LOGULUM-711944 format. One record per residue: residue number from 1; residue in one letter; x, y, z of N, C-alpha, C, O in turn. Coordinates in steps of 0.2 Angstrom, whole numbers, plus 2048, in hexadecimal, padded with zeros to 3 digits. Layout:
REM residues N
NODE  num  residuo  n.xx  n.yy  n.zz  ca.xx  ca.yy  ca.zz  c.xx  c.yy  c.zz  o.xx  o.yy  o.zz
NODE  NUM        a     X     Y     Z      X      Y      Z     X     Y     Z     X     Y     Z
...
//
This chain:
REM residues 264
NODE  num  residuo  n.xx  n.yy  n.zz  ca.xx  ca.yy  ca.zz  c.xx  c.yy  c.zz  o.xx  o.yy  o.zz
NODE    1        m   8C0   8F5   7D5    8BD    8F0    7D1   8B9   8F3   7CC   8B4   8F7   7CE
NODE    2        t   8BA   8F2   7C5    8B6    8F5    7C0   8AF   8F2   7C0   8AD   8ED   7C3
NODE    3        m   8AA   8F6   7BD    8A4    8F4    7BC   8A3   8ED   7B9   89F   8E8   7BB
NODE    4        l   8A7   8EB   7B4    8A7    8E5    7B0   8A9   8DF   7B5   8A6   8DA   7B5
NODE    5        a   8AE   8E1   7B9    8B1    8DC    7BE   8AC   8DA   7C3   8AB   8D5   7C5
NODE    6        q   8A8   8DF   7C5    8A3    8DE    7CA   89D   8DA   7C7   89B   8D5   7CB
NODE    7        r   89B   8DB   7C1    896    8D7    7BE   899   8D0   7BD   895   8CB   7BF
NODE    8        r   89F   8CF   7BB    8A1    8C8    7BB   8A2   8C5   7C2   8A0   8BF   7C2
NODE    9        f   8A4   8C8   7C7    8A4    8C6    7CE   89D   8C3   7D0   89D   8BE   7D2
NODE   10        w   898   8C8   7CF    891    8C6    7D2   88E   8C0   7CD   88B   8BC   7D0
NODE   11        t   88F   8C0   7C7    88D    8BB    7C3   890   8B4   7C5   88D   8AF   7C5
NODE   12        t   897   8B4   7C6    89A    8AE    7C9   897   8AC   7CF   896   8A6   7D0
NODE   13        c   896   8B1   7D4    893    8AF    7DA   88C   8AC   7D9   88A   8A6   7DC
NODE   14        s   888   8AE   7D5    881    8AC    7D3   882   8A5   7D1   87E   8A1   7D3
NODE   15        l   886   8A4   7CC    887    89D    7C9   889   898   7CF   886   893   7CF
NODE   16        l   88E   89A   7D3    890    895    7D8   88A   894   7DD   889   88E   7DF
NODE   17        l   886   899   7DE    881    898    7E3   87C   893   7E0   879   88F   7E3
NODE   18        a   87A   894   7D9    875    890    7D6   878   888   7D6   874   884   7D7
NODE   19        v   87E   888   7D5    881    881    7D5   881   87E   7DC   87F   878   7DC
NODE   20        f   882   882   7E1    882    87F    7E8   87B   87D   7E9   87A   877   7EC
NODE   21        l   876   881   7E8    86F    880    7E9   86C   87A   7E6   868   876   7E8
NODE   22        t   86E   879   7DF    86C    873    7DB   870   86D   7DE   86C   868   7DE
NODE   23        s   876   86D   7E0    879    867    7E3   876   866   7E9   875   860   7EB
NODE   24        a   874   86A   7ED    871    869    7F4   86A   866   7F3   868   861   7F7
NODE   25        t   866   868   7EE    860    865    7ED   860   85E   7EA   85C   85A   7EC
NODE   26        l   865   85D   7E6    866    856    7E3   869   852   7E8   867   84C   7E9
NODE   27        s   86D   854   7ED    870    850    7F2   86A   84E   7F7   86A   848   7F9
NODE   28        r   866   853   7F8    860    851    7FD   85B   84C   7FA   859   848   7FD
NODE   29        a   85A   84D   7F3    856    849    7F0   858   841   7F0   854   83D   7F0
NODE   30        a   85F   841   7EF    862    83A    7EF   862   837   7F5   862   831   7F6
NODE   31        t   861   83B   7FB    860    838    802   859   836   804   858   832   809
NODE   32        i   854   837   7FF    84D    835    801   84C   82F   7FE   84C   82E   7F8
NODE   33        p   84B   829   802    84B    823    7FF   844   821   7FC   83F   824   7FF
NODE   34        n   843   81D   7F7    83D    81B    7F4   83B   815   7F8   83F   810   7F9
NODE   35        v   834   815   7FA    831    810    7FE   82C   80C   7FA   827   810   7F8
NODE   36        a   82C   806   7F9    827    802    7F5   822   7FF   7FB   824   7FC   7FF
NODE   37        a   81C   801   7FA    817    7FF    7FF   810   7FD   7FC   80E   7FF   7F7
NODE   38        a   80E   7F7   7FF    808    7F4    7FD   802   7FA   7FD   802   7FE   801
NODE   39        s   7FD   7F9   7F9    7F8    7FE    7F8   7F3   7FF   7FE   7F0   804   7FF
NODE   40        d   7F3   7F9   802    7EF    7FA    808   7F1   7FF   80D   7EE   801   812
NODE   41        l   7F8   801   80C    7FB    806    810   7FA   80D   80E   7FD   812   811
NODE   42        q   7F6   80E   809    7F5    815    805   7F3   81B   80A   7F6   820   809
NODE   43        f   7EF   819   80F    7EE    81E    814   7F2   81E   81B   7F3   823   81E
NODE   44        a   7F3   818   81D    7F7    818    823   7FE   81A   823   801   81E   827
NODE   45        l   802   818   81D    809    819    81D   80B   821   81C   80F   823   81E
NODE   46        p   807   824   818    808    82C    817   808   82F   81E   80C   834   81F
NODE   47        e   803   82D   822    803    830    829   809   82E   82D   80C   832   831
NODE   48        i   80B   828   82D    811    826    830   817   82A   82E   81C   82C   831
NODE   49        a   818   82A   827    81D    82E    824   81E   835   826   823   838   827
NODE   50        s   818   838   827    818    83F    829   81A   840   830   81E   844   832
NODE   51        r   818   83B   834    81A    83B    83B   822   83A   83C   825   83D   840
NODE   52        f   824   835   838    82B    834    837   82F   83A   835   834   83C   838
NODE   53        a   82D   83E   830    830    844    82E   830   849   834   835   84D   834
NODE   54        q   82B   84A   837    82B    84F    83D   82F   84D   843   832   851   846
NODE   55        a   830   846   844    834    844    849   83C   844   847   840   845   84C
NODE   56        t   83D   843   841    845    842    83F   847   847   83A   84D   848   83A
NODE   57        g   843   84B   837    845    850    832   847   84C   82B   849   84F   826
NODE   58        r   845   846   82B    847    842    825   840   840   821   83B   83F   824
NODE   59        e   841   83F   81A    83B    83E    816   83C   837   813   842   835   812
NODE   60        v   837   834   811    837    82E    80C   832   82F   807   82D   833   807
NODE   61        k   833   82C   801    82F    82D    7FB   82B   826   7FB   82E   821   7FA
NODE   62        l   824   826   7FB    820    821    7FB   81D   81F   7F4   81B   824   7F1
NODE   63        a   81D   819   7F3    81A    816    7EC   816   811   7EE   818   80C   7F2
NODE   64        f   810   811   7EC    80B    80C    7EE   809   808   7E7   808   80A   7E2
NODE   65        g   808   801   7E9    806    7FC    7E3   805   7F5   7E6   805   7F4   7EC
NODE   66        s   805   7F1   7E1    803    7EA    7E3   80A   7E7   7E5   80F   7E8   7E2
NODE   67        s   80A   7E3   7EB    810    7E0    7EE   814   7DC   7E9   81A   7DB   7E8
NODE   68        g   810   7D8   7E5    813    7D4    7E0   817   7D7   7DA   81C   7D5   7D8
NODE   69        n   814   7DD   7D8    817    7E1    7D3   81E   7E4   7D6   823   7E4   7D3
NODE   70        f   81E   7E6   7DC    823    7E9    7E0   829   7E4   7E1   82F   7E5   7E0
NODE   71        r   827   7DE   7E2    82B    7D8    7E3   82F   7D7   7DD   836   7D6   7DD
NODE   72        r   82C   7D7   7D7    82F    7D6    7D1   834   7DC   7CF   839   7DB   7CD
NODE   73        q   831   7E3   7D0    835    7E8    7CF   83C   7E9   7D3   841   7EB   7D0
NODE   74        i   83B   7E7   7D9    841    7E7    7DE   846   7E2   7DB   84C   7E3   7DB
NODE   75        n   844   7DC   7D9    848    7D7    7D7   84B   7D9   7D0   851   7D6   7CF
NODE   76        e   849   7DD   7CC    84B    7E0    7C6   850   7E6   7C7   852   7E9   7C2
NODE   77        g   850   7E8   7CE    855    7ED    7CF   852   7F4   7D0   856   7F9   7D0
NODE   78        a   84B   7F5   7D1    848    7FB    7D2   84B   7FE   7D8   84D   7FB   7DD
NODE   79        p   84B   805   7D8    84F    809    7DD   84B   80A   7E4   84B   80F   7E6
NODE   80        f   849   804   7E7    845    805    7ED   84A   803   7F3   84E   7FE   7F2
NODE   81        e   849   806   7F8    84D    804    7FE   84A   801   804   84D   7FE   808
NODE   82        l   843   801   803    83F    7FE    809   839   7FB   805   836   7FF   801
NODE   83        f   837   7F5   807    831    7F2    804   82C   7F0   80A   82E   7EC   80E
NODE   84        l   826   7F3   809    821    7F0    80E   81C   7EC   80A   818   7EF   806
NODE   85        s   81C   7E6   80B    818    7E1    807   811   7DF   80B   811   7DF   811
NODE   86        a   80C   7DE   807    806    7DC    80A   806   7D4   80A   801   7D1   80D
NODE   87        d   80B   7D1   808    80C    7CA    808   813   7C8   809   817   7CA   805
NODE   88        e   814   7C5   80F    81B    7C4    811   81F   7BF   80D   825   7BF   80D
NODE   89        a   81B   7BC   809    81E    7B7    804   823   7BA   7FF   828   7B8   7FD
NODE   90        y   821   7C1   7FD    825    7C4    7F8   82B   7C7   7FB   830   7C7   7F8
NODE   91        v   82B   7C8   802    831    7CA    805   836   7C4   806   83C   7C4   805
NODE   92        d   833   7BF   808    837    7B8    808   83A   7B7   801   840   7B4   801
NODE   93        a   837   7B8   7FC    839    7B6    7F5   83F   7BB   7F4   845   7B8   7F1
NODE   94        l   83F   7C1   7F5    844    7C6    7F4   84A   7C4   7F9   850   7C5   7F7
NODE   95        a   849   7C2   7FF    84E    7C0    803   852   7BA   801   858   7BA   801
NODE   96        k   84F   7B6   7FE    852    7B0    7FC   856   7B1   7F5   85B   7AE   7F3
NODE   97        e   854   7B6   7F2    858    7B8    7EC   85D   7BD   7ED   861   7BF   7E9
NODE   98        g   85E   7BF   7F4    864    7C3    7F6   862   7CA   7F4   867   7CE   7F4
NODE   99        r   85C   7CC   7F4    85B    7D3    7F2   85A   7D8   7F9   859   7DE   7F8
NODE  100        t   859   7D5   7FE    857    7D8    804   85D   7D7   80A   861   7D3   809
NODE  101        e   85C   7DC   80F    860    7DB    815   85C   7D7   81A   859   7DA   81E
NODE  102        g   85D   7D1   81A    85A    7CC    81F   853   7CB   81C   851   7CB   816
NODE  103        e   84F   7C8   821    848    7C6    81F   843   7CB   821   83D   7CA   820
NODE  104        g   845   7D1   824    840    7D6    826   83C   7D4   82C   83E   7CF   82F
NODE  105        v   837   7D8   82D    832    7D7    833   82B   7D7   831   82A   7DB   82C
NODE  106        r   827   7D3   834    820    7D4    833   81D   7DA   836   81F   7DB   83C
NODE  107        y   81A   7DE   833    817    7E5    836   810   7E5   837   80E   7E9   83B
NODE  108        a   80C   7E1   834    805    7E1    834   801   7DB   831   804   7D7   82E
NODE  109        i   7FB   7DA   833    7F7    7D5    830   7F1   7D9   82E   7ED   7DC   831
NODE  110        g   7F0   7D8   827    7EA    7DB    824   7E4   7D8   825   7E3   7D2   826
NODE  111        r   7DE   7DB   823    7D7    7D9    823   7D4   7DB   81D   7D6   7E0   819
NODE  112        i   7CE   7D8   81B    7CA    7DA    815   7C3   7DB   817   7C1   7D9   81C
NODE  113        v   7C0   7DF   813    7B9    7E1    814   7B5   7E0   80D   7B7   7E0   808
NODE  114        l   7AE   7DF   80E    7AA    7DF    809   7A6   7E5   809   7A4   7E8   80E
NODE  115        f   7A7   7E9   803    7A5    7F0    803   79F   7F1   7FD   7A0   7EE   7F8
NODE  116        a   79B   7F5   7FF    795    7F7    7FA   795   7FF   7FA   794   802   7FF
NODE  117        p   795   802   7F4    795    809    7F4   78E   80B   7F5   789   807   7F4
NODE  118        h   78D   811   7F7    786    814    7F7   782   814   7F1   785   815   7EC
NODE  119        g   77C   811   7F1    778    810    7EB   778   809   7E9   774   807   7E5
NODE  120        s   77D   805   7EC    77D    7FE    7E9   777   7FA   7ED   775   7FC   7F3
NODE  121        t   775   7F5   7EA    76F    7F1    7ED   773   7EB   7F1   76F   7E8   7F5
NODE  122        l   779   7EB   7F1    77D    7E6    7F5   77D   7E8   7FC   77E   7ED   7FE
NODE  123        r   77B   7E3   800    77B    7E4    808   781   7E0   80B   781   7DA   80B
NODE  124        p   787   7E3   80C    78D    7DF    80F   78B   7DB   815   788   7DE   81A
NODE  125        d   78D   7D5   815    78D    7D1    81B   793   7CC   81B   795   7CA   815
NODE  126        p   795   7CA   821    79C    7C6    821   79B   7BF   81E   7A0   7BC   81C
NODE  127        e   795   7BD   81D    795    7B6    81A   793   7B6   812   793   7B1   80F
NODE  128        f   793   7BC   810    792    7BD    808   78B   7BA   806   78A   7B9   800
NODE  129        k   786   7BA   80B    77F    7B7    809   77C   7BC   804   779   7BA   7FF
NODE  130        d   77C   7C2   805    779    7C7    800   77D   7C7   7FA   77A   7C8   7F4
NODE  131        l   784   7C7   7FA    788    7C7    7F4   786   7C1   7EF   785   7C1   7E9
NODE  132        a   785   7BB   7F3    783    7B5    7EF   77C   7B6   7EB   77B   7B4   7E6
NODE  133        a   777   7B9   7EF    771    7BA    7EC   771   7BF   7E7   76E   7BF   7E2
NODE  134        a   775   7C5   7E8    776    7CA    7E3   779   7C8   7DD   777   7CA   7D7
NODE  135        v   77D   7C3   7DD    781    7C0    7D7   77B   7BC   7D3   77B   7BC   7CD
NODE  136        a   777   7B8   7D7    773    7B4    7D4   76D   7B7   7D1   76A   7B5   7CC
NODE  137        d   76B   7BD   7D4    765    7C1    7D1   767   7C6   7CD   762   7CA   7CA
NODE  138        g   76D   7C7   7CB    76F    7CC    7C7   771   7D3   7C9   772   7D7   7C5
NODE  139        r   770   7D4   7D0    771    7DB    7D3   778   7DD   7D2   77A   7E3   7D1
NODE  140        i   77D   7D8   7D2    784    7D9    7D2   786   7D9   7CA   786   7D3   7C7
NODE  141        k   788   7DE   7C7    78B    7DE    7C0   793   7DE   7C0   796   7DB   7BC
NODE  142        r   795   7E2   7C5    79D    7E3    7C6   79E   7E3   7CD   79B   7E6   7D1
NODE  143        f   7A4   7DF   7CE    7A6    7DE    7D5   7AE   7DE   7D5   7B1   7DB   7D1
NODE  144        a   7B1   7E3   7D9    7B7    7E4    7D9   7BC   7E1   7DE   7BA   7E1   7E4
NODE  145        i   7C1   7DE   7DC    7C7    7DC    7E1   7CD   7DD   7DD   7CE   7DF   7D7
NODE  146        a   7D3   7DD   7E1    7D9    7DE    7DE   7DB   7D7   7DB   7D9   7D2   7DC
NODE  147        n   7DF   7D8   7D6    7E1    7D2    7D2   7E5   7CD   7D6   7EA   7CF   7D8
NODE  148        p   7E2   7C7   7D7    7E5    7C3    7DB   7EC   7C0   7D9   7EF   7BC   7DC
NODE  149        e   7ED   7C1   7D3    7F4    7BE    7D0   7FA   7C2   7D3   7FF   7BE   7D3
NODE  150        h   7F9   7C8   7D5    7FF    7CB    7D8   7FD   7D0   7DE   802   7D3   7E1
NODE  151        a   7F7   7D0   7E0    7F5    7D4    7E5   7F3   7D0   7EB   7EE   7CC   7EA
NODE  152        p   7F6   7D0   7F1    7F4    7CB    7F7   7ED   7CC   7F9   7EA   7C7   7FA
NODE  153        y   7EA   7D2   7F9    7E3    7D3    7FB   7DE   7D1   7F6   7D9   7CF   7F7
NODE  154        g   7E0   7D0   7EF    7DC    7CD    7EA   7DC   7C6   7EB   7D7   7C3   7EA
NODE  155        r   7E2   7C3   7EE    7E2    7BB    7EF   7DD   7BA   7F5   7D9   7B5   7F6
NODE  156        a   7DE   7BE   7FA    7D9    7BE    800   7D2   7BE   7FE   7CE   7BA   801
NODE  157        a   7D0   7C3   7FA    7C9    7C3    7F8   7C7   7BD   7F4   7C2   7BB   7F5
NODE  158        r   7CB   7BA   7F0    7CA    7B4    7EC   7C9   7AF   7F1   7C4   7AB   7F0
NODE  159        e   7CD   7AE   7F6    7CC    7A9    7FB   7C6   7A9   7FF   7C2   7A4   800
NODE  160        a   7C4   7AF   801    7BE    7B0    805   7B8   7AF   800   7B3   7AB   803
NODE  161        l   7B8   7B0   7FA    7B2    7AF    7F6   7B2   7A8   7F4   7AC   7A5   7F4
NODE  162        q   7B7   7A4   7F3    7B7    79D    7F2   7B5   799   7F8   7B1   794   7F8
NODE  163        r   7B7   79B   7FE    7B5    798    805   7AD   799   806   7AA   795   809
NODE  164        a   7AA   79F   803    7A3    7A0    804   79F   79D   7FE   799   79D   7FE
NODE  165        g   7A3   79A   7F9    79F    796    7F4   79D   79B   7EF   798   799   7EB
NODE  166        v   79F   7A1   7EE    79C    7A6    7E9   7A1   7A8   7E4   7A0   7AC   7E0
NODE  167        w   7A7   7A5   7E4    7AD    7A7    7E0   7AB   7A6   7D8   7AB   7AB   7D4
NODE  168        e   7A9   7A0   7D7    7A8    79F    7CF   7A2   7A3   7CC   7A3   7A5   7C7
NODE  169        a   79D   7A4   7D0    798    7A8    7CE   79A   7B0   7CD   797   7B4   7CA
NODE  170        t   79E   7B2   7D1    7A1    7B9    7D1   7A6   7BA   7CC   7A6   7C0   7CA
NODE  171        v   7AA   7B5   7CA    7AF    7B6    7C5   7AD   7BA   7BF   7B0   7BF   7BD
NODE  172        p   7A7   7B9   7BB    7A6    7BD    7B5   7A4   7C4   7B7   7A3   7C8   7B2
NODE  173        r   7A3   7C6   7BD    7A1    7CD    7BF   7A7   7D1   7C2   7A7   7D6   7C4
NODE  174        l   7AD   7CD   7C2    7B3    7D0    7C6   7B6   7D6   7C1   7B7   7D6   7BB
NODE  175        v   7B7   7DB   7C5    7BC    7E1    7C3   7C2   7E1   7C7   7C2   7E2   7CD
NODE  176        l   7C8   7E0   7C3    7CE    7DF    7C7   7D2   7E5   7C7   7D3   7E8   7C2
NODE  177        g   7D3   7E7   7CD    7D8    7ED    7CE   7DF   7EB   7CE   7E1   7E5   7D0
NODE  178        e   7E4   7EF   7CB    7EB    7ED    7CB   7ED   7EC   7D2   7F2   7E8   7D3
NODE  179        n   7EA   7EF   7D7    7EC    7EF    7DE   7E6   7F0   7E2   7E1   7F2   7E0
NODE  180        v   7E7   7EF   7E9    7E1    7EF    7ED   7DE   7F6   7ED   7D8   7F7   7EF
NODE  181        s   7E2   7FB   7ED    7E0    802    7EC   7DB   804   7E7   7D6   807   7E7
NODE  182        q   7DD   801   7E1    7D9    802    7DB   7D3   7FE   7DC   7CD   801   7DA
NODE  183        a   7D3   7F8   7DF    7CD    7F4    7E0   7C8   7F8   7E4   7C2   7F8   7E3
NODE  184        a   7CB   7FC   7E9    7C7    800    7EE   7C4   806   7EA   7BE   807   7EB
NODE  185        q   7C7   809   7E5    7C5    80E    7E1   7BF   80B   7DD   7BA   80F   7DD
NODE  186        f   7C0   806   7DA    7BA    803    7D6   7B4   802   7DA   7AF   804   7D8
NODE  187        a   7B5   7FF   7DF    7AF    7FD    7E4   7AC   803   7E7   7A6   803   7E8
NODE  188        s   7B0   808   7E9    7AD    80E    7EC   7AA   813   7E8   7A6   817   7EA
NODE  189        s   7AC   813   7E1    7AA    819    7DD   7A4   818   7DA   7A1   81C   7D6
NODE  190        g   7A1   812   7DB    79B    810    7D7   79C   80D   7D0   797   80B   7CD
NODE  191        g   7A2   80B   7CF    7A3    808    7C8   7A2   800   7C9   7A1   7FD   7C4
NODE  192        a   7A1   7FE   7CF    79F    7F7    7D1   79A   7F8   7D6   799   7FD   7DA
NODE  193        q   796   7F2   7D7    791    7F2    7DC   794   7F0   7E3   790   7F0   7E8
NODE  194        g   79A   7EE   7E3    79D    7EC    7E9   7A4   7EA   7E8   7A7   7EA   7E2
NODE  195        g   7A7   7E8   7ED    7AE    7E5    7EC   7B1   7E3   7F3   7AE   7E4   7F9
NODE  196        i   7B7   7E0   7F3    7BB    7DE    7F9   7C1   7E1   7F8   7C5   7E1   7F3
NODE  197        f   7C3   7E5   7FE    7CA    7E8    7FE   7CC   7E8   805   7C9   7E6   80A
NODE  198        a   7D2   7EC   806    7D5    7EC    80D   7D1   7F0   812   7CE   7F6   810
NODE  199        y   7D0   7EE   818    7CD    7F1    81D   7D0   7F8   81F   7CD   7FD   820
NODE  200        s   7D7   7F8   81E    7DA    7FF    81F   7D8   804   81A   7D8   80A   81C
NODE  201        l   7D6   802   814    7D3    807    80F   7CC   809   811   7CA   80F   811
NODE  202        a   7C8   804   813    7C1    806    815   7C1   80A   81B   7BC   80E   81C
NODE  203        l   7C6   80A   81F    7C6    80E    826   7C8   815   824   7C7   81A   828
NODE  204        s   7CA   816   81E    7CC    81E    81D   7C6   821   81B   7C2   81F   818
NODE  205        p   7C6   828   81E    7C0    82C    81C   7BE   82D   815   7B8   82D   813
NODE  206        a   7C4   82D   811    7C3    82E    80A   7BF   828   806   7BB   82A   801
NODE  207        v   7BF   822   809    7BC    81C    806   7B6   81B   80A   7B1   819   807
NODE  208        g   7B7   81A   810    7B1    818    815   7AB   81C   814   7A6   819   815
NODE  209        k   7AB   822   812    7A5    827    811   7A1   825   80B   79C   827   80A
NODE  210        l   7A4   821   807    7A1    820    800   79D   81A   800   79A   818   7FB
NODE  211        g   79C   816   806    798    810    806   798   80D   80D   79A   810   812
NODE  212        t   796   807   80D    795    803    813   79A   7FC   812   79B   7FA   80C
NODE  213        f   79C   7FA   818    7A0    7F4    817   7A0   7F0   81D   79E   7F2   823
NODE  214        v   7A2   7EA   81D    7A2    7E5    822   7A9   7E1   822   7AB   7DF   81D
NODE  215        l   7AC   7E0   828    7B2    7DD    828   7B1   7D5   827   7AD   7D2   82A
NODE  216        i   7B5   7D2   823    7B5    7CB    821   7B9   7C7   826   7BE   7C9   828
NODE  217        p   7B6   7C2   829    7B9    7BE    82E   7C0   7BC   82C   7C1   7BB   826
NODE  218        a   7C5   7BC   831    7CC    7BB    82F   7CD   7B4   82D   7D1   7B2   829
NODE  219        h   7C9   7AF   82F    7C9    7A8    82E   7C7   7A7   826   7C7   7A1   824
NODE  220        s   7C4   7AC   823    7C1    7AB    81C   7C7   7AA   817   7C6   7A9   811
NODE  221        h   7CD   7AC   819    7D3    7AC    814   7D9   7AB   818   7D9   7AC   81E
NODE  222        n   7DE   7AA   814    7E5    7A9    817   7E7   7B0   81A   7E6   7B5   817
NODE  223        p   7EB   7B0   820    7ED    7B6    823   7F1   7BB   81E   7F5   7B8   81A
NODE  224        l   7F0   7C1   81E    7F3    7C6    81B   7F9   7C8   81F   7F9   7CE   821
NODE  225        n   7FE   7C4   820    804    7C6    823   808   7CB   81F   80B   7C9   81A
NODE  226        q   809   7D1   822    80D    7D6    81E   814   7D7   821   814   7D8   827
NODE  227        r   819   7D7   81D    820    7D7    81F   823   7DD   81B   822   7DE   815
NODE  228        m   828   7E0   81F    82C    7E5    81C   833   7E3   81C   835   7E0   821
NODE  229        v   838   7E6   817    83F    7E4    817   842   7EA   814   840   7ED   810
NODE  230        l   849   7EB   816    84D    7EF    813   850   7EC   80D   852   7E6   80D
NODE  231        v   851   7F0   807    854    7ED    801   85B   7EE   802   85D   7F3   805
NODE  232        k   85F   7E9   7FF    866    7EA    800   869   7F1   7FD   867   7F3   7F7
NODE  233        g   86D   7F4   801    870    7FB    7FF   86C   800   802   86D   806   800
NODE  234        a   867   7FF   806    862    804    809   867   809   80D   86C   808   810
NODE  235        g   865   810   80C    868    815    810   866   816   817   861   812   819
NODE  236        e   869   81B   81A    867    81C    821   860   81E   822   85D   81C   827
NODE  237        t   85D   822   81E    857    825    81F   852   81F   81F   84D   81F   823
NODE  238        a   853   81A   81A    84E    814    819   84F   810   81F   84A   80E   822
NODE  239        r   855   80F   822    856    80B    828   852   80E   82E   84F   80B   832
NODE  240        e   853   815   82E    850    818    834   848   818   834   844   817   839
NODE  241        f   845   818   82D    83E    818    82C   83C   811   82E   837   810   831
NODE  242        y   840   80C   82C    83E    805    82E   83E   804   835   839   800   837
NODE  243        r   842   807   839    842    806    840   83C   80A   843   839   808   848
NODE  244        y   83B   810   840    835    814    842   82E   810   841   82A   811   846
NODE  245        l   82E   80C   83C    828    808    83B   826   803   840   821   801   841
NODE  246        q   82B   802   844    82A    7FD    849   829   800   850   829   7FC   855
NODE  247        q   829   806   850    828    80A    856   821   80B   858   81D   80B   854
NODE  248        p   81F   80C   85F    818    80D    861   814   812   85D   80E   811   85B
NODE  249        a   817   818   85B    814    81D    857   811   81A   850   80B   81C   84F
NODE  250        a   815   817   84D    813    814    846   80E   80E   847   80A   80D   843
NODE  251        r   810   80A   84C    80B    804    84E   804   807   84F   7FF   803   84E
NODE  252        e   803   80C   853    7FD    80F    855   7F9   811   84E   7F3   810   84E
NODE  253        i   7FC   813   849    7F9    815    843   7F7   80F   83F   7F1   80F   83D
NODE  254        f   7FB   80A   83F    7F9    804    83C   7F3   801   83F   7EE   7FF   83C
NODE  255        r   7F3   801   846    7ED    7FE    849   7E7   802   848   7E1   7FF   847
NODE  256        r   7E7   809   848    7E2    80D    846   7DF   80C   83F   7D9   80D   83E
NODE  257        f   7E3   80A   83B    7E0    808    834   7DE   801   833   7DE   7FF   82D
NODE  258        g   7DD   7FD   839    7DA    7F7    838   7DF   7F1   838   7DD   7EB   837
NODE  259        f   7E5   7F2   838    7EA    7ED    838   7EB   7EA   83E   7EB   7ED   844
NODE  260        a   7EC   7E3   83E    7ED    7E0    845   7F5   7E0   845   7F9   7DF   840
NODE  261        l   7F8   7E0   84B    7FF    7E1    84C   801   7DA   84E   7FE   7D6   852
NODE  262        p   807   7D7   84B    809    7D0    84B   80A   7CE   852   808   7C8   854
NODE  263        d   80C   7D2   857    80D    7D0    85E   807   7D1   863   808   7D0   869
NODE  264        e   801   7D3   860    7FC    7D4    864   7F6   7CF   863   7F1   7CF   866
//
């Protein structure tokens, strides 16, 4: 074989190898399903996904946001294969519209907390007594919750404030997060004197160390029944992750992050 022929041979081999590696990478990426998850799962779900990857060798791509926005995106054809909603009503709506495989399963029940960052004069209590006083005497200038128009935890916050009789006085001071994770960021960063957000976020070291909080009684708001469902056309990895989320290893992580489990 001449020198020129050898060069052509090795150039062809290199090109074929590059094409093979690119195809393998694209094929692998195509098998990693997109999972739409409520923002209250921001710390619990990555841990579960990591355990799932260790156990199965499969990966999932997590996207966090408000359940209402995800419900709309999935209905419009967004490429999600699994949806974990903070409000089962959004799953019910998608099921009725024929976008899901069945009605899914309830995976958790959420709770909310009243949070005050370090340096705030607000003293969290479950009856909102100091919050009412702080609103009246001007200590509260900004108070963070998720937008109740599309975030279930925002609706729960509004219901709790209404039942405590402090909603109307708090409204002018509200800072609305696009989702409950953003509300937690506003409340814990010092941008607001306090806020209401998911217990699961307050239990994370990243947020909990930034202030003090108290668990708001469950009877103060409608239950945060959280449901997950496979989107029509979901692949095998999404189906396996869906099953894994119902297993003891995943349930224990949900429990550790403050979620009640439906059958307990």
